N, C-alpha and C positions, 0 to 999 in steps of 0.2 A: 377495521374491527367490525365484526358481524354479532347483533345481540338478536339470539331465539329465544322470543317472547314465552312461546309454549312449553320448552325444553327451561326455560332460565338458565342458558347458558352462555357465555359468551366467546366467541372466538377473536384471537388475535391471528392473522393472517400476513405474512413476511414473504416480500416477490423470490423470485428462486436466485438470481445473483445476490441478492446483498445492496441493493441501490442504495436503499431507505433501512434508514435503522427502526427498532422498538424495544423499550426496555420495559422491564415492570419486579418491581418487587415481590420478593419468594419465601416470605415470612408471614405470619401473624393474619388473622381473620378479615382483614382489609389490605387488596391487595392494590395498586398507585402503576399505573399504565403511562408509559410517555415516549414518543419519539424521539428524545435528546436527554442522556442521561443526566444533566445537572437539575434539570426539572425536578427530580426524581428528591433530591436535596433533604428538603425536610422529611421525608418520609423513609430514610435510612440511618443504620447505624454510621459511625466513623471507620468501621474495622474494616483493616485492610485484608482480600482475599489473598491468602499468603500462595496458591498455587500461581493464580491471576499476579502475582507480583514475580513469580520465577518465569511463567513464561514472557510478562513483559521484558526480562534480562535477557533471557535470551532470543526476542523475536524483534523487538521494539515495539511491539503491538500486540494486543491483550487475545488470544485466539478463542473459538469458540463461545460457548452460550456464557462464560465466566465475566467478570468485571471487573476493576480494580476494589468495587465494593462489595464485600463481603455475602451483603443482605441484597443486590442485585443482579438480575440475569439479562442477558440479552436472546433475543428471539432468533432462531439461525434461520437463514435463507431456505426458502422449499418449504416450510414447514407452518402446521398449524397447531395454536396450542389455545386447549379450553380452561376456561375458568366458570363453576369452584373446583374441578376434579384436578385440574393441573397434568390434564392429558396432552401429549405432544404425538402429533401426527406427521410424516412425512408428506407432502402431495407433490414434489420431484425431486431425484438426484442426478449429479454429476455422473454420468458414466461414457465409458470409452465404449464404443460402439462402431469400431474400423471396417469402413466399407470401401470398396471399387479398389481394392489392393493390387489389380491389374490393370489399374489405370494410371499413365504418365502423370509426372509433377505438373505438367503441362495443362492437364484437362481438371486436376484440384484444384491450380490456378486461377482457371477461368471460374468455376466453380465456386469458388472464393469471389472474386472478383464480385462476379456478379450478385451476390449477396450484400457483399460493402456497399456497391453502389445503390443497393436500395433503400441498406439502414441510414445511410449518410442523407439522400432523402428526405428523408424521416424526422431525423435529427434538426434538418435547418426548420430556420422562424420562417417566417413567411418573405417571399422574394423580393419583396420593398423593403427590408426591414438588413440592417448591418447584419455580419454576425464573427465570432470570433476564434481563435484557435491559437493556442500555448503552442507556440516553435519550440522545441528543443534543438532541431537539426538532425535529430535521429532517424532510424525509417520510421516509425511508427508516427510520431505526431508530424512528419514530413510528407508519410501517405494518405495521412484526413486532411493534410494542408490542402493537399493535390486534388482532392475528391471535391472537398467545398469551392475550392476555386471551379469545376469543373460544373459543378450543378449549381452555384450560386449566386444570380446576375448580380445583384446589388456587392456592394463592397465587401472586401474581404479582409479583416483585421490579424494580423498574428505580432505575437509576444512573446519577447525571448529574454532571457536574464543573463548577465555576468557581474562577476566579483571584487571586478576593480582589477587595476595593469598587474598587481602581484598575482597572480590566477590564471591558470589556463583557461579556456572557455572555448564553445564549440559557433561563436558568433558567427565566423567562415560560413559553416555550412548551414547556418537557420537563415543568413542575408543568402545566400545561393538558393534557399528554397523559395524564399518569399519573392526574391527577383524574379527565378522562374515561375512560381505562380501569379504574379505581378498582383501580391498582396501591398495592403497600406501597415509597412511593418517598425514596430516598436520595441525601442530596445531602455532594458531599466536594470540601472547599476545597483545590486545589494550591498550595503556597506557593511563590514564589519560591527560598525556602533549598530545600524539597523536590525543584525543578524540579534545580538542581546538585548538592545532596549525595546525589540518588537515580542519576545519569549510569551511574555508572563499573559499579552494580548492575545497571543496565536495559539495559547495551552486553554485560555477560559474560555474558548471556541470549538474547541474540541469536545469530544466525550470522552471514551478511554485517554489516557495518555498516548501519544503515538512519540516516539523517537528516532522520529525520521528527519534528518537536519532541513529537508526542502518544506517541512510545512510552512515554515516563515515566508522561504520565497513564493510558493503556492499563494499565501493571502497577499502578499503586496502587488503580485502580479494581476492576481483578482481584482484589487481595487484598479491597477492602470487601468485595467481592460473594463470597466464597468463606466470608462468617463469615454469611451467609444461605444458600446454593446450590450445589448441585454444577456444576449445567447451566446456561451464559449463549449466550443471544442474540444477535446485531448485525444491525448496517444496511448490512455493509460490500458492494458490489456494484453499489450503487444507479445510480450515477453512470456504471460503467464501461459498465454494459448495457444502461442505459435513457437514454444521453444528457445526464449532467449537462451543468451552463453552463459547465466549464474547456475541453467544444469549443470554445465558441465563438470565441475569438482565431483557431484554425487556419481554422474556415467562413469566417471573413472574411478573412482571409489569402487562402485558395483563389481568392477574389471579386475581392480588390485582390491579388494578387500583383507583377503586372506593373506595379503603382507601387509598391511600398515596396521589389521587387524584390529581395524575400525568397523563398529557394525552400521547397518542405514540411517538407522535414529542419533546415534553419536555425529555421525557426518551431516547428517540434515541440521543439526542444532548448529553443528560447529559452521554450517555455509553459510548462514547469517551473518557470521564474521562479531558475533556482539560478545554477550559475559556469558556464554554457556559455560569454558571453561574456567571462569572463576570464580563458582558461584561457591565452591567449597571455601575458597579466601573471602570473597566477599562477605555471604551472608553472615549474621550472628548464630551460633549453635542451634539455638532454638528455635529459631527460622528453618535452618537450614533441617530439623530434625523435623520440625512441622509437614515437610512437604517432601522428605525421601522418599515415601513409596507413593507415591502422585503418579499416577499413569498420564503420559502424552497424549495429547489429541490426534496427533501426527498419525499415529501405531495404526490405526485403522487402517488408513488409505496408502501409507506406508507399503504394508506387508501385502496389500489387496493382488488378487491375478492380472489384474492390468498389466498392461506393458509398460519398463522399467520409466519412461518418458513420464506417459500419461498420468503412471502415479505421480509424478513431481509437478506436473502440469497441473492436474485435478488439487495438490496442496495447498498449489501457489493460487490458484482460483478461489478455493474454496476459501482457505484463512485470509492470506495476505491481500487476496483481488476484496470480502467481504470486510475482512478485522480493519485492514489499513487501510489503500486507495481507497476502495468508495468509501468511504466514510469519512477521510480526508477531505477528498474532493469534493463531497457533499456540504461536509461540515463551513468548511472553509469557503467555499464559491458562496452561500448562505452569507456568512457572514460579510462579505464584499456585494452583497446584491444582485448575485450573479445566476442565472439559470447556466448549470453545467451540466454537460452533456460526454457520453464516455461509449464510443460507437462500439470499438474494440471488446468492450464487457456487454453487448446486447447479449441475451442468450442466446439468440438466432448463431451469434459467432462463435458463444460459446461452446454450444453444441457440435458445430460442424466439425470446429477444432480438435472433436473427440475421436471424429469419422474418419479424418484424416490420417493416412499409415504415418507412424513415427518418423522414417527418413528423411519424408519430407517437410518435416518440422528443424529438429535436429538432427545430424548427421556429420560425426566428428567436428571440425571446427566452422562447417559451414549451418549458421541459423537462421531459422525463420524464410526457409529457401520456397516454401508455400507463398508467403506474404510478400516475399519480394518477388514471385513470379507474380501474383497479382497485381502490383501495380509497377514494376517495372517501366511499362511504356508512359507515365506520366510523370517521374522522377528523371532527374540527371544520373546518369551512371554513376559519379560521386557520390553520389547519396547511397543508392542503390549497392555499392559496394566497398563504403566504407564498413572499418572494422568498428562493433560495437564499444563506446566510452561510458556513455553516461553521464548524463549531470551530477558530477562531485561537488557537493557542498567542500567549500574550504573550513572544516573543524579542527582540522591538524592545526592549521598554520593559525586559526582562530586562540586557541585554546593555549599555544604557543606565544604567543605573541602578543594577543590584544585583551582575553579572558581571564588570564590564569590566576589575580589577584581575585575578580569578582568571583570566580567559581570556586575558588579556595574558601571563599567565606561565606560562601551558599555554603558545599557541602558537609566542610569541616566544622560547622557552625552545631554547638551542643544539641540548639533548639532546633535543629532543622526537623522538616518533618520525615525525613529516610533514617535519623539518627537512631532509633530504634531497630532496624533494621539490618542495617548495615557496618562492617566492622570500615574504620576510618582506614587504616594501614594500604591496603590495598586502593585507594581515594587517593590518599595520600602520593603511591607511587605515580600513581596517572599522571597527576598532578606536575608531580617533578619529572615526569619522561622518564622514570629507571628502565631500562630494560626492554623498552619497544621498538622492540627490530623490525614488526610487518608494519611500523605507524599506523598504528590500531587507536592509541589511547585517544585520543579524541574522537571520535567516534562514539567510545565508551564513556568518554566524560560528559559528552552532550545526552547521550541516553539518560543519566543521572542526576543532570541538571534539568532535563524536560519531565522526569518524573519531581523533582523537588519542586519547582515552579508549577505543576499540572496542582500536586499535592496542598501549595498554599493557597493559589485558588479556588479548589474546590473545597478549603473547609468551612463546617457549618457555622 
């Protein structure tokens, strides 16, 4: 924040990528400003922003400047807001600037590696202090682990999770990387009881609700890390910046959209695999009417002139990155009293990703080719060439076997915070797993349970 005494103007400035948040009330003669949304609780009404509610149901987070509270807004990354005239100026924008299209993949990989070496060294604590890395065993976190181990002389601690004997895990790969990089490896088992019992506490630490089941593991792993380190790095940002496989359904739709009769916006919303297709049944008629003509924040980027993959990546960086991943990392690391750092979301890395030709990021079934090229010499081949699986939190099994009754009591209660907005019938069907052809009901129920708990812990 900058106060211009002569002009009597207050300027609020947010960083380019969105590593830190800044919220403000948008009504009344007196405006309130805070880096955390819950701080503004005494200065807002309890009215929900229905468009933000719609967006949360579709994305599992609230994108752009809206928050779930009608009278509070979030300053966007790369912008300046002036008070008292409410003037917003953009000082930085993520833009496609493809360069060196005649250079081979190896050249672009070397350029990326040079930058990653620089960024990692800047993100490390002093050499006499230990450092941690959240290690899933995937390409992104494994690459960060290997770079940290290369440049840091003090102990490197790595931290992985699993969900018990009933669930598949990636410990084979995370342990392989830990052994390869000679880290002090810590493995945390998270039980189904942990997931349910820690949900209220976790939601209280978040600003807007986030319906990603990884929020609780993030918090618990952070608390484990705090026992050994003050600074912990992560691999967040690899998929948004370098063309992860989640873009493949959208690329397929761009080729066959005329056959499926699905436009790009519909396909993008459905690609989140949340509640986009369920809104007509889930929302009460008056809520559905209120949001019927509200535009979507994704349209400008989705229909821009950039290459199609870079359009998708830009949306993931600008929205999922700033509004889900980075705010989750920031809030939950603060809750664990840790300094969390996301080198793949560094502004220089993000800028470079938009200069690399799209075919060196995602081409057919080969994803993140340039990142693989950049770190191939410091990781085992089994990590470089393994297929992407992602960290799957077993919420489907959780609701079927462990949480069904608690969820029923929570979501179908006539005094529930969500009761004024949602019809009960689809929720009952999800709880009974009626017609769950694609095994997606657990994810939808987690989305609603997270929202209900978030609303309860944020009551005025």
